[in-house]
N, C-alpha and C positions, 0 to 999 in steps of 0.2 A: 286367766286374765293377764294380759301383757302390760307392764308398766311403761309409761312414756318417759324416757330419761332425757333430761336437758342438761346442758353445761359441758364442761370439759373435765377430764380426769386430771389428777395430780401430775401424772407423767406428762401429759400433753402440755400442761402449763409450764413445767420445768424445762421441757425441750424448747418452748418458745422463749423463755427467759434466757436460756443458754445461748440461743441464736442471737438475741438482741445484745447480750453481753459481748459475744464474739464480734459482732458488727461494730459496736462502740469501740472495742479495743483496736480494731483495724483502722477505724476512722481517726483515733487519737494518734496512732503511729504515723499515719499519713500527714496529719496536721503538724506534728512535731517536725517531720522532715521538711514540710513547706515553710515553717517558721525559720528553721535553720538556713534554708536556701535563701529566703528573703533577707535575713540578716547579712549573709555573705554578699549578696548583690548590693545591699546598701553600703557595706564596707568598701567595696570596689568603687562605687560612685563617690563616696566620701574621700577616698584616697586621691582619685582623679581631681576632685574639686580642690583639695589641699595643694596638690602639685601645681594647679593653675594659679591659685592665689599666691603661692610662694614665688612663682615665676613673675607675676606682676610686681610683687614686693621687691624682688631682686633687680628688676629692670629699673625701678625708680631709685632704690637705695644702693645699688651696686654691690650688694651683699645679701645674705640670707639672715633671718633673725637669729639671735643668740638662743642657746638652750642646750642642755645636756641630759638626755633621757628624761624628758618632761612629758607628762600626760597631757594630751590635747583635749579640749572640749570641757575641761573642768572649770569651775568659776574663776580661778586665777588666770586661765588661758582660754577665755570664752570668745575672744575676737582676735583678728590679725589686722592691725592698723599701723599708724605711723610709729607707735611705740614698740612694735613687734607683737609677740604673744602677750595679750593684756586682758584684764578683766573688762566687762561691759560697764558702761556704754563705750562704744568705739570713738576714737578721735580721728578726724580726717587727716589724710586720706585713709579710706577703709578698703582693705583688700579682701577681707572675709568677715562680714558682720557677725556671723555665728559660726564658730568653729565646731564641727561635729564631734561627737563622742561615740565610741564603739557602742552599738545598740544593746549589747548584752551587759554593759557596765553602768548604764544609767541608774542612778540612785544607789550606787555602790561607792566605797572609798576609792581614791586614786590608785590605779594599779598599772603603771606604764609598762608596755611590752619591752622586754630585754632580749638579748641574743638567744637566751635559752628558754623562752616562754613555751609552756606546753598546755596552756589553756587560754580561753579568751581573756584579753587584757585591753586596756586603753591604748588608743593610737599613741605612739611615743615619737618624739622628734629629737634629733641630735644634730647640732650644727658642727660641721667639720672645718669649713673654710668659707671664704667669700663666694666660692663657686661650688660648694658641695654640702649636702645634708643627707640624712636618711630618716625615713619614717617607717617604724615597725608596726605591723598589724597582724592579726591572727584570723585565719579562716577556719570555721568549724567543720566544713565539708569541702569536697572537691568542687571547684568552680572553673568552668572553661578548661584551660590547660594548667590550672594551678591546683596542687594537692592541698589537702587540709593541713593546717599547721601555721607556723610563723613565716611571715613574708616581709620583704622590705621594699620600699619605694625610694627612688632617687629622682633627680631632675630628669634623667634620661630614660629610666625604665622602671618596671615593677617586676621584682623577682620572687 
């Protein structure tokens, strides 16, 4: 008499679980890469917006706002208005109502980028003269023609 067997063996179940675990692992790696690329794209957009707002500010004030290695987008420098970098709410005229903060630094203490930064940090601004400033920012991965690491933006270019 032949027994009718139903169900899966332990080996078959373990193989299926291992395949699902491998697929989940690959998905998580892809998701982390996509998140990193998304943050870097946002950083470049933020830097271009900051440069535009600073240009508007300098056209009206004939200088750039004061500051020396200051973290941007933190509560003390949440807006760019007639006072320069200032807390919200903004005072007219407003050049940038909400100053962006590095997407990886949100909810963390201030950590302005400096010349030797080797990990993500807040966008930092330094005033040099009425006609010169620098914004430091950090890219986590290669983006367009820019390598991962610390970069700077001036009124003329992004390096």
